[in-house]
C-alpha positions as CSV (number, residue, x, y, z in Angstrom):
1,M,-17.9,-18.7,17.4
2,P,-21.7,-17.6,16.7
3,H,-22.7,-20.1,14.0
4,I,-25.5,-18.3,11.5
5,E,-28.1,-20.2,10.7
6,L,-29.8,-19.4,7.9
7,R,-33.5,-20.4,8.1
8,P,-35.9,-19.4,5.4
9,D,-38.4,-16.8,6.0
10,Q,-42.1,-18.9,5.7
11,K,-43.9,-16.7,4.1
12,L,-41.2,-16.1,1.1
13,L,-42.1,-19.9,0.2
14,K,-44.5,-21.1,-1.5
15,P,-44.9,-24.6,-0.7
16,N,-47.7,-25.5,-3.4
17,F,-46.0,-24.2,-6.2
18,D,-46.4,-26.9,-9.0
19,G,-43.5,-25.4,-11.3
20,Y,-42.7,-24.2,-14.9
21,K,-44.9,-24.2,-17.8
22,L,-43.3,-24.0,-20.9
23,S,-44.4,-20.9,-22.7
24,L,-44.2,-20.9,-26.4
25,E,-44.1,-16.7,-27.0
26,P,-41.6,-15.3,-28.7
27,V,-39.0,-13.3,-26.7
28,P,-38.1,-9.9,-28.3
29,V,-34.2,-10.0,-29.3
30,L,-32.2,-6.9,-30.6
31,S,-29.1,-7.6,-31.7
32,T,-25.8,-5.0,-31.9
33,E,-23.0,-6.0,-34.3
34,F,-19.4,-5.5,-33.4
35,S,-17.4,-2.7,-35.1
36,P,-14.0,-5.0,-36.5
37,T,-11.9,-3.0,-33.4
38,G,-15.6,-4.0,-30.6
39,H,-15.1,-7.4,-29.7
40,P,-14.5,-8.1,-26.3
41,H,-11.0,-7.8,-24.6
42,R,-10.2,-11.6,-23.5
43,V,-7.1,-13.1,-22.0
44,K,-6.7,-17.1,-22.2
45,T,-4.7,-19.4,-19.7
46,N,-2.3,-21.6,-20.1
47,D,-2.4,-23.3,-16.7
48,C,-4.7,-26.6,-16.8
49,S,-5.4,-26.0,-13.5
50,Y,-9.4,-25.9,-12.1
51,Y,-8.8,-23.1,-10.4
52,H,-7.2,-21.3,-13.8
53,A,-10.0,-22.8,-15.7
54,R,-13.0,-21.0,-13.7
55,L,-11.3,-18.0,-13.0
56,F,-10.8,-16.9,-16.7
57,G,-13.8,-19.1,-17.8
58,M,-16.7,-18.2,-16.1
59,Q,-15.7,-14.6,-15.5
60,N,-19.1,-11.9,-16.3
61,H,-17.1,-9.3,-18.7
62,L,-20.3,-7.6,-19.0
63,V,-20.2,-5.6,-15.8
64,R,-23.6,-3.9,-14.7
65,D,-24.0,-0.4,-12.9
66,P,-26.0,-0.8,-10.1
67,W,-26.3,2.7,-9.6
68,A,-27.3,3.2,-13.4
69,P,-30.4,0.5,-14.5
70,G,-30.2,-0.6,-17.7
71,Q,-26.2,0.7,-18.1
72,C,-23.4,-2.0,-18.3
73,Y,-20.0,-1.9,-19.7
74,Y,-17.6,-4.2,-21.2
75,L,-13.1,-3.3,-22.6
76,D,-13.2,-3.9,-26.4
77,S,-10.3,-5.5,-27.9
78,I,-8.1,-1.9,-28.6
79,G,-8.7,-1.0,-25.1
80,L,-11.7,1.0,-25.2
81,L,-14.6,1.1,-21.9
82,Q,-17.8,0.5,-23.9
83,R,-20.8,1.5,-22.7
84,V,-23.8,-0.4,-23.5
85,C,-27.4,0.7,-22.4
86,Y,-30.7,0.4,-23.1
87,D,-33.9,3.1,-23.3
88,S,-36.4,1.1,-21.4
89,A,-38.9,4.2,-22.0
90,Q,-38.5,3.3,-26.1
91,G,-37.1,0.3,-25.9
92,R,-34.1,0.1,-27.6
93,M,-30.7,-0.4,-27.5
94,L,-28.5,3.3,-27.5
95,P,-25.4,3.0,-30.0
96,I,-22.5,1.7,-27.5
97,A,-19.9,4.5,-26.4
98,A,-16.8,4.8,-25.3
99,V,-16.1,6.1,-21.9
100,Y,-12.4,5.7,-21.5
101,K,-9.0,4.3,-23.1
102,L,-7.0,1.7,-21.5
103,P,-3.2,2.6,-22.2
104,T,-1.9,-0.8,-23.6
105,V,0.1,-3.1,-21.8
106,A,3.3,-2.3,-23.2
107,S,2.8,1.1,-21.7
108,N,2.4,0.0,-18.4
109,G,5.5,-1.9,-18.7
110,S,4.5,-4.7,-18.8
111,N,6.8,-6.8,-20.9
112,G,8.2,-10.4,-21.5
113,E,6.7,-14.1,-20.6
114,E,7.0,-13.5,-17.1
115,D,4.2,-11.1,-17.2
116,A,2.2,-12.4,-19.4
117,A,2.1,-16.0,-17.9
118,A,1.2,-13.7,-14.9
119,R,-2.0,-11.6,-16.9
120,Y,-5.5,-11.6,-16.5
121,N,-8.7,-10.2,-17.6
122,C,-9.5,-7.0,-17.2
123,S,-11.8,-6.4,-14.7
124,L,-13.3,-3.6,-13.4
125,L,-16.6,-2.2,-10.5
126,F,-18.3,0.5,-9.2
127,P,-17.5,1.4,-5.2
128,S,-19.9,4.9,-5.5
129,E,-22.2,6.7,-8.0
130,H,-19.4,8.9,-8.9
131,H,-16.2,6.2,-9.0
132,C,-14.8,3.5,-10.8
133,L,-12.6,1.1,-10.5
134,L,-10.8,-0.7,-13.1
135,S,-7.5,-2.9,-13.6
136,D,-5.6,-3.9,-16.5
137,G,-5.1,-7.7,-15.3
138,C,-2.2,-6.7,-15.7
139,G,-1.0,-5.5,-11.5
140,T,-2.3,-1.6,-12.1
141,V,-5.9,-0.5,-10.6
142,R,-7.2,2.8,-12.0
143,V,-9.6,4.9,-9.9
144,L,-11.9,7.0,-12.5
145,E,-14.0,10.0,-11.9
146,T,-16.9,9.2,-13.8
147,G,-19.6,11.7,-12.8
148,D,-23.0,11.7,-13.6
149,R,-22.8,8.0,-15.8
150,T,-26.2,8.4,-17.2
151,T,-25.3,11.1,-19.2
152,G,-22.6,9.2,-21.0
153,R,-19.6,11.8,-20.6
154,E,-15.7,10.9,-20.5
155,W,-14.5,9.7,-17.9
156,K,-11.6,10.5,-16.0
157,A,-8.4,8.7,-14.0
158,Q,-8.3,10.7,-10.6
159,S,-5.1,8.2,-9.7
160,T,-2.7,4.9,-11.0
161,L,-1.8,2.6,-8.7
162,R,0.2,-0.6,-8.9
163,P,-0.1,-2.5,-5.3
164,V,2.9,-4.8,-6.2
165,E,5.5,-1.5,-6.3
166,H,4.6,-0.7,-3.4
167,N,6.1,-1.3,0.6
168,L,2.5,-2.1,2.2
169,A,1.3,-4.6,-0.2
170,Q,4.2,-7.4,1.0
171,G,3.0,-11.1,-0.2
172,V,1.4,-9.7,-3.9
173,L,2.3,-12.1,-6.5
174,P,4.0,-10.2,-9.8
175,G,1.5,-9.7,-12.4
176,G,-2.2,-8.8,-12.0
177,G,-5.4,-10.1,-10.4
178,V,-9.4,-9.8,-10.9
179,L,-11.7,-7.3,-9.1
180,L,-14.3,-8.9,-6.4
181,D,-15.7,-6.5,-4.4
182,G,-15.2,-2.5,-3.8
183,R,-16.8,-0.3,-1.1
184,Y,-16.5,3.7,-0.3
185,V,-16.4,4.9,3.0
186,V,-16.2,8.2,4.7
187,R,-15.2,7.5,8.0
188,D,-14.0,10.5,10.5
189,G,-13.8,13.3,7.6
190,K,-11.9,10.4,5.7
191,R,-12.9,9.1,2.2
192,L,-11.6,5.4,1.8
193,L,-12.3,3.1,-1.1
194,H,-11.9,0.1,0.2
195,F,-11.6,-3.2,-3.1
196,L,-10.7,-7.3,-2.8
197,T,-9.0,-8.7,-5.7
198,L,-7.9,-12.7,-6.8
199,Q,-4.9,-14.0,-7.5
200,L,-3.8,-17.5,-8.4
201,D,-0.9,-19.0,-6.6
202,G,-0.3,-22.1,-9.4
203,Q,1.7,-24.5,-7.6
204,P,3.9,-27.0,-9.7
205,E,3.1,-30.2,-8.1
206,A,0.1,-29.0,-5.5
207,K,-3.3,-27.9,-5.5
208,S,-3.0,-24.3,-6.3
209,K,-3.5,-21.6,-3.8
210,C,-5.7,-18.6,-4.1
211,L,-4.9,-15.3,-2.6
212,L,-7.5,-12.8,-1.8
213,H,-6.0,-9.0,-1.4
214,W,-7.4,-6.1,0.3
215,H,-6.6,-2.5,-0.4
216,T,-7.5,0.4,0.9
217,L,-7.4,4.0,-0.6
218,E,-7.4,7.4,0.9
219,Q,-8.4,10.4,-0.8
220,Q,-5.7,13.6,-0.5
221,Q,-7.9,16.0,1.7
222,S,-5.7,19.1,-0.5
223,G,-5.1,19.6,-3.7
224,P,-5.9,17.3,-6.6
225,P,-8.4,14.6,-5.8
226,A,-5.7,12.2,-6.1
227,W,-5.7,8.2,-4.2
228,T,-2.7,7.3,-2.1
229,L,-2.3,3.3,-1.2
230,C,-2.7,3.5,2.7
231,A,-3.9,0.2,3.9
232,S,-3.2,-3.8,2.7
233,R,-4.1,-7.4,3.8
234,T,-3.7,-10.6,2.5
235,L,-6.0,-13.5,2.7
236,A,-4.8,-16.9,1.7
237,S,-6.8,-20.5,1.3
238,N,-6.1,-23.9,-0.7
239,G,-10.3,-23.2,-1.6
240,Y,-11.6,-21.2,-4.5
241,P,-13.9,-18.3,-3.3
242,R,-17.4,-18.9,-4.7
243,F,-18.3,-15.7,-3.3
244,C,-16.6,-12.6,-1.8
245,A,-18.0,-9.7,0.0
246,L,-16.7,-6.4,1.9
247,D,-19.3,-5.5,5.0
248,Y,-21.4,-2.3,5.0
249,H,-17.9,-0.2,6.8
250,A,-15.2,-2.4,4.9
251,A,-14.0,-3.6,8.6
252,A,-14.7,-7.1,7.5
253,V,-15.0,-9.5,4.7
254,L,-17.3,-12.4,3.9
255,V,-15.8,-15.6,2.3
256,A,-17.5,-18.6,1.2
257,S,-15.3,-21.4,0.1
258,D,-14.8,-25.6,0.9
259,Q,-11.4,-24.8,2.3
260,P,-10.9,-21.3,5.3
261,Y,-9.6,-18.4,4.3
262,R,-7.1,-17.0,7.0
263,F,-5.1,-13.3,7.1
264,V,-1.4,-13.7,6.6
265,Y,-0.3,-9.9,6.0
266,D,-1.3,-6.8,7.3
267,S,0.7,-3.4,6.7
268,E,-1.3,-1.9,10.2
269,R,-1.7,-4.7,12.5
270,P,1.0,-7.7,12.5
271,V,-0.6,-11.4,11.6
272,V,0.2,-13.3,14.7
273,D,0.1,-16.8,14.0
274,P,-1.5,-19.3,15.7
275,E,0.0,-21.1,19.1
276,P,0.8,-24.7,17.8
277,K,-0.4,-27.3,19.9
278,P,1.8,-29.0,22.5
279,T,2.6,-32.8,22.3
280,E,1.7,-35.6,24.1
281,S,5.1,-34.7,26.0
282,E,4.6,-31.9,26.8
283,S,1.0,-31.7,28.3
284,V,-1.9,-34.1,28.5
285,E,-5.0,-33.2,26.9
286,A,-8.4,-33.3,29.1
287,P,-10.7,-35.8,27.6
288,A,-13.5,-34.9,25.0
289,A,-16.9,-34.6,26.8
290,W,-18.2,-37.5,24.4
291,E,-15.2,-39.5,25.5
292,Q,-16.6,-38.9,29.4
293,F,-19.9,-39.3,28.3
294,P,-19.8,-41.5,25.2
295,F,-22.5,-42.2,22.2
296,R,-23.4,-43.2,19.2
297,W,-24.9,-42.0,16.0
298,T,-26.7,-43.1,13.2
299,Q,-28.2,-41.1,10.2
300,T,-31.0,-41.9,7.6
301,P,-31.3,-39.6,4.8
302,D,-33.8,-37.4,6.8
303,E,-32.9,-37.6,10.3
304,V,-29.9,-38.0,13.1
305,N,-30.3,-40.2,16.0
306,V,-28.0,-40.4,19.0
307,T,-28.1,-42.9,21.6
308,F,-26.2,-42.6,25.0
309,D,-26.5,-45.8,27.6
310,K,-27.9,-44.7,30.9
311,H,-26.1,-45.0,34.1
312,K,-26.6,-44.4,37.7
313,D,-24.4,-41.7,38.4
314,V,-25.5,-39.5,35.4
315,Q,-28.4,-37.4,34.4
316,Y,-29.2,-36.9,30.9
317,R,-31.1,-33.7,29.7
318,V,-31.6,-31.5,27.1
319,V,-32.2,-28.0,26.4
320,C,-33.9,-27.3,23.1
321,E,-35.4,-23.6,22.7
322,P,-36.2,-22.3,19.2
323,S,-35.1,-18.6,17.6
324,S,-36.9,-16.2,19.4
325,G,-36.2,-13.7,16.0
326,P,-35.5,-13.3,12.9
327,N,-31.8,-13.0,13.9
328,E,-31.4,-14.7,16.8
329,P,-30.2,-18.1,16.6
330,S,-31.5,-21.6,17.8
331,L,-30.0,-23.1,21.1
332,L,-29.9,-27.2,21.6
333,Q,-27.4,-28.6,24.2
334,V,-27.1,-32.1,25.2
335,F,-26.2,-32.2,28.9
336,A,-24.4,-35.4,30.9
337,N,-24.5,-34.0,34.4
338,D,-23.6,-30.6,33.9
339,T,-21.0,-31.1,31.1
340,V,-22.4,-30.3,27.2
341,V,-21.9,-33.2,25.2
342,I,-23.6,-32.1,22.0
343,D,-23.8,-28.4,21.6
344,G,-25.8,-27.6,18.3
345,A,-24.3,-24.7,17.1
346,Q,-21.1,-27.5,16.3
347,L,-23.4,-29.6,13.8
348,F,-22.4,-30.4,10.6
349,A,-25.4,-28.9,9.5
350,A,-28.6,-27.4,10.6
351,I,-31.6,-29.1,12.1
352,D,-35.3,-28.2,12.5
353,H,-35.5,-27.5,16.2
354,D,-39.5,-27.6,16.6
355,S,-38.9,-31.0,15.0
356,T,-36.3,-32.2,17.3
357,T,-38.0,-34.7,20.0
358,W,-35.7,-37.7,22.8
359,S,-36.9,-40.5,25.0
360,M,-36.3,-42.6,28.1
361,D,-36.1,-45.7,29.0
362,P,-34.3,-47.9,31.9
363,K,-31.4,-48.4,29.4
364,L,-31.3,-45.8,26.6
365,F,-31.6,-42.2,26.5
366,D,-32.1,-41.3,22.7
367,I,-31.8,-37.7,21.0
368,A,-33.8,-38.3,17.3
369,M,-33.2,-34.6,15.3
370,R,-34.1,-33.9,12.0
371,K,-32.2,-32.8,9.0
372,Q,-33.0,-29.0,7.4
373,Q,-32.0,-30.2,4.3
374,P,-33.0,-33.7,3.6
375,G,-31.6,-36.0,1.6
376,V,-28.2,-34.8,3.0
377,M,-26.0,-37.5,4.2
378,W,-23.2,-35.9,7.1
379,P,-19.7,-36.9,7.1
380,F,-20.0,-35.9,10.2
381,L,-21.5,-34.9,13.6
382,F,-19.8,-32.2,14.7
383,P,-15.6,-31.5,14.7
384,G,-13.7,-34.3,17.3
385,A,-17.2,-36.5,17.3
386,P,-16.9,-40.1,17.3
387,D,-17.6,-42.2,13.7
388,E,-20.8,-42.7,12.6
389,A,-22.0,-46.7,14.0
390,V,-22.3,-49.0,10.9
391,P,-25.7,-50.5,11.6
392,E,-26.1,-53.9,11.8
393,A,-27.0,-56.4,9.0
394,G,-31.0,-56.4,8.5
395,D,-31.1,-52.6,9.4
396,A,-33.5,-51.4,7.1
397,S,-33.7,-48.0,8.5
398,R,-30.9,-47.3,6.4
399,P,-30.6,-47.9,3.1
400,P,-26.7,-48.8,1.5
401,P,-24.4,-46.8,0.1
402,D,-24.5,-48.3,-3.2
403,V,-27.7,-48.6,-3.7
404,D,-29.7,-46.2,-6.0
405,L,-32.4,-44.2,-4.7
406,P,-35.3,-44.1,-7.6
407,P,-35.8,-40.8,-8.8
408,A,-37.8,-38.0,-7.2
409,P,-41.4,-38.5,-8.4
410,N,-42.2,-34.4,-7.8
411,L,-40.8,-31.9,-6.2
412,S,-41.5,-32.5,-2.9
413,A,-38.1,-34.6,-2.8
414,P,-35.8,-33.6,-5.7
415,L,-32.5,-34.2,-4.7
416,E,-30.5,-36.0,-7.0
417,P,-26.5,-36.6,-7.6
418,C,-27.0,-33.5,-10.1
419,D,-27.9,-31.6,-7.5
420,F,-24.0,-32.1,-5.5
421,E,-21.5,-30.0,-7.7
422,S,-18.4,-31.3,-5.7
423,G,-19.5,-34.7,-4.6
424,Q,-20.4,-35.7,-0.6
425,D,-16.5,-35.0,0.1
426,T,-17.0,-31.2,-0.2
427,Y,-18.7,-28.9,2.1
428,Y,-19.3,-25.4,1.9
429,T,-19.2,-22.7,4.9
430,L,-19.6,-19.2,5.0
431,E,-17.2,-17.0,7.4
432,R,-16.5,-13.1,8.7
433,L,-13.1,-12.4,9.5
434,S,-12.7,-8.7,11.2
435,A,-9.8,-7.0,10.0
436,A,-9.5,-5.5,13.3
437,D,-8.1,-8.9,15.3
438,H,-8.1,-11.1,11.9
439,T,-9.9,-13.9,13.7
440,V,-13.2,-15.5,12.2
441,T,-16.7,-13.7,13.9
442,H,-19.0,-16.1,12.5
443,T,-19.8,-18.7,10.5
444,A,-23.1,-20.2,8.6
445,S,-23.2,-23.6,7.2
446,L,-24.1,-23.9,3.6
447,G,-23.9,-27.6,2.6
448,H,-22.4,-29.2,0.0
449,G,-23.1,-27.0,-2.6
450,P,-21.6,-23.3,-3.3
451,P,-23.8,-20.4,-3.2
452,L,-25.8,-20.3,-6.6
453,F,-24.5,-16.8,-8.2
454,A,-23.9,-13.2,-6.5
455,V,-26.4,-10.2,-7.8
456,T,-26.8,-6.5,-6.2
457,L,-30.5,-6.0,-5.2
458,R,-30.1,-2.3,-4.7
459,A,-26.9,0.4,-5.3
460,G,-25.4,0.6,-2.2
461,L,-25.7,-2.7,-0.4
462,P,-23.0,-5.4,-0.6
463,A,-24.0,-8.3,-3.1
464,T,-27.0,-10.6,-2.1
465,F,-25.9,-14.6,-2.3
466,A,-28.4,-17.6,-3.4
467,T,-28.3,-20.7,-2.1
468,R,-30.1,-23.9,-2.2
469,H,-32.7,-24.7,0.3
470,D,-34.6,-27.7,-1.1
471,V,-36.0,-27.0,-4.4
472,D,-35.9,-23.8,-4.2
473,A,-33.1,-20.6,-4.2
474,C,-33.3,-18.2,-1.5
475,L,-31.5,-15.0,-1.5
476,W,-29.6,-13.7,1.4
477,Q,-28.7,-9.9,2.2
478,L,-26.2,-9.1,5.2
479,Q,-28.2,-6.5,7.1
480,P,-26.2,-3.1,8.8
481,V,-25.2,-3.1,12.0
482,P,-23.6,0.5,14.2
483,L,-19.8,0.8,13.1
484,G,-17.5,-0.8,15.4
485,A,-19.8,-3.8,16.1
486,E,-18.6,-7.3,15.4
487,D,-21.6,-8.9,14.2
488,C,-23.4,-10.7,11.4
489,R,-26.6,-11.1,10.6
490,L,-28.4,-12.3,7.2
491,Q,-31.3,-12.2,5.7
492,H,-33.8,-13.7,3.6
493,E,-34.3,-11.3,0.8
494,G,-36.6,-12.9,-1.5
495,T,-37.0,-16.4,-3.2
496,L,-36.7,-17.8,-6.3
497,H,-39.3,-20.6,-6.3
498,A,-38.0,-24.1,-8.0
499,F,-35.3,-22.7,-9.7
500,G,-32.6,-24.6,-7.6
501,Y,-34.2,-27.9,-9.1
502,V,-33.9,-26.4,-12.2
503,Q,-30.6,-25.1,-12.5
504,A,-29.3,-28.5,-10.9
505,S,-30.6,-30.6,-13.6
506,K,-28.9,-27.8,-16.2
507,R,-25.3,-29.7,-17.1
508,Q,-23.7,-27.1,-19.7
509,Q,-24.6,-23.9,-17.9
510,K,-22.2,-21.1,-17.0
511,Y,-24.0,-17.7,-16.3
512,L,-26.7,-17.6,-13.3
513,G,-28.7,-14.1,-12.5
514,C,-32.0,-13.0,-11.9
515,A,-33.7,-9.6,-11.8
516,P,-33.0,-6.9,-9.2
517,D,-36.8,-6.9,-8.0
518,L,-36.3,-11.1,-8.3
519,G,-39.2,-11.5,-11.0
520,Y,-37.1,-14.2,-12.7
521,G,-33.9,-16.1,-12.7
522,V,-32.0,-16.8,-15.9
523,V,-29.3,-19.4,-16.6
524,C,-27.4,-19.0,-19.5
525,E,-25.5,-21.5,-21.4
526,S,-22.1,-20.9,-23.5
527,H,-23.5,-21.3,-27.0
528,R,-26.7,-22.7,-27.0
529,G,-29.6,-20.7,-25.5
530,V,-30.5,-19.2,-22.6
531,Y,-33.3,-20.5,-20.0
532,L,-36.0,-17.9,-18.4
533,Y,-37.8,-18.6,-15.6
534,K,-40.5,-16.2,-14.8
535,G,-42.5,-17.0,-11.0
536,S,-45.5,-15.5,-12.5
537,Y,-47.6,-16.6,-15.6
538,G,-49.3,-14.0,-15.3
539,A,-53.4,-13.9,-13.7
540,S,-54.7,-16.1,-16.1
541,G,-52.2,-19.2,-14.1
542,A,-51.6,-20.3,-17.8
543,G,-54.9,-21.9,-18.0
544,L,-55.3,-24.1,-15.4
545,R,-57.1,-24.7,-12.8
546,N,-58.0,-27.3,-10.1
547,R,-61.6,-28.1,-8.9
548,T,-61.4,-29.2,-5.4
549,G,-58.6,-27.8,-3.8
550,A,-56.2,-25.1,-3.6
551,Q,-55.7,-22.4,-6.7
552,V,-52.8,-24.0,-9.1
553,T,-49.7,-21.9,-8.5
554,I,-47.1,-21.5,-11.4
555,G,-44.5,-20.6,-13.3
556,Q,-43.1,-19.5,-16.6
557,H,-40.2,-21.3,-18.4
558,Q,-39.0,-19.3,-21.9
559,F,-35.9,-20.8,-23.9
560,V,-34.4,-18.0,-26.0
561,S,-31.4,-20.1,-29.0
562,L,-28.8,-18.4,-29.7
563,K,-27.4,-18.5,-33.1
564,D,-24.0,-17.1,-34.7
565,V,-23.4,-15.0,-32.4
566,G,-20.0,-16.8,-30.7
567,E,-19.5,-17.8,-27.5
568,V,-21.5,-16.0,-24.8
569,L,-18.6,-13.5,-22.4
570,G,-21.2,-11.9,-19.4
571,I,-24.9,-10.9,-18.6
572,A,-26.6,-8.5,-16.6
573,C,-30.1,-8.7,-15.9
574,E,-32.3,-5.9,-15.5
575,N,-36.0,-6.5,-14.4
576,D,-37.7,-6.1,-17.8
577,V,-34.0,-6.7,-20.4
578,L,-31.4,-9.5,-19.7
579,I,-28.5,-8.1,-21.8
580,L,-25.9,-10.7,-23.3
581,L,-22.5,-9.8,-23.5
582,A,-21.2,-12.3,-27.1
583,E,-17.9,-13.1,-29.2
584,K,-20.0,-10.9,-32.0
585,A,-22.5,-9.3,-30.9
586,I,-24.6,-7.5,-27.9
587,L,-28.1,-9.0,-27.4
588,A,-31.2,-7.6,-25.5
589,L,-33.5,-9.9,-24.4
590,Q,-37.1,-8.1,-24.0
591,L,-39.0,-9.2,-20.8
592,T,-42.8,-8.0,-21.0
593,A,-42.9,-7.4,-16.8
594,E,-46.4,-9.1,-15.3
């Protein structure tokens, strides 16, 4: 399985970025209060599990239309799909207008406490320029024909489907789900709609499971433009998906989580369970390479050191080659004779190949590997490797684990305990799972922190996800590959400088995001306010300059207080405006482009 190394483009980083300076300039805020029935529709769960609390509490109810900048949508309390539009030319909000009426829950055939317990919030997404997928949260998904959405005309329903009642959708639990992603694909003359929904399988005495349902709709080529369900797949895991997207050709799904996702059902191709491993009585497994050629390893916050005791009949060597291109992986292999004992692709996290060194004396062969993410302590070297050697008494090369490190004095050493959301025992990976053979074709290590957020930078492309890199937030975009190629290429698309550092200090954060042009990043709290971070302070540089050194590079930080609008239920980031959906009003924060 190829391992993807997320190596940032040095041209998109600013090592001399000096942080953000607070700006006291007011941010113009336009407010539009709701009518008595125009308040956002919201369902609250009675389940107390973490996954239910996260799904119901963190869902973004304001959905941005990537095909029409300045437009976003939400569903109100009586089932009207409302259009929110900001006119950038006039600098004002247009009146809120309804574009579709969602039938009530009772008319969908849902009743009783059983359906109410399995009900989710409504959700929608835009897989193409003229289509919208709308889920009522109770198991019904509608395909809406929108036409030109910039005109604000009424939308029409093309098809109404209930996958739980379809014989292809085995394994779907009763009740609804939340739409996560969708793609419109034309292949071999067929028009296909692929979409992903998330369901939670609550376990009374165990950790809740997450189910990802991947449905495929095909449009009829004759007669009315109706859609029929032609394929269904289900993936299951004990981990919550922190990022989930279909690739360009909808041939695979990318999932980032702390637990692996695996196919459990496919209506087109039977899912073959992996063969159970033979017991000791059936077969005797060959010893691992490190058991034949043992070594010991230790680590510091910055380095990993591996030491072999030399033997006369063993020849040790290291093959270390840097990446030959932006999409080509680096190579690191440690050989004992002709046996690969350590493979860099299997290491717990990425290392800096350019800084890897090794030395040899008559008794020892020592390898020093510098971590690409300094400050992160590895729980293991690679799967199945020996445990880390315990430092002897008096060894000062590694600080005791229970000793508090002093706070970082500047951005060059920013890692703090709050940087790690779930502690050192949680590790996140991004996996690409192919629909062709149900296998994991590619994997990328994300470290102890999950993706910060996902954003669609350009219409029609898969969502971009942001990860921490030192103090920054780097955004990664999936690159197109030829149809049928089982490949996965992630490109560093842009950087929010020092955003990872400031985000880690906000303990009440609810929504994170950025503008499509990466002009600013935002940290939105549920009630108190919104933090805005612009990468540039303008041509003046906030009046700061360095007489003897390089020019000061500084960003702008603004805080917008939210009062008397209730809880924030959604955000939509545009290049020149930030739109907030609150319980009592729609707010538009007008941002001046630098």
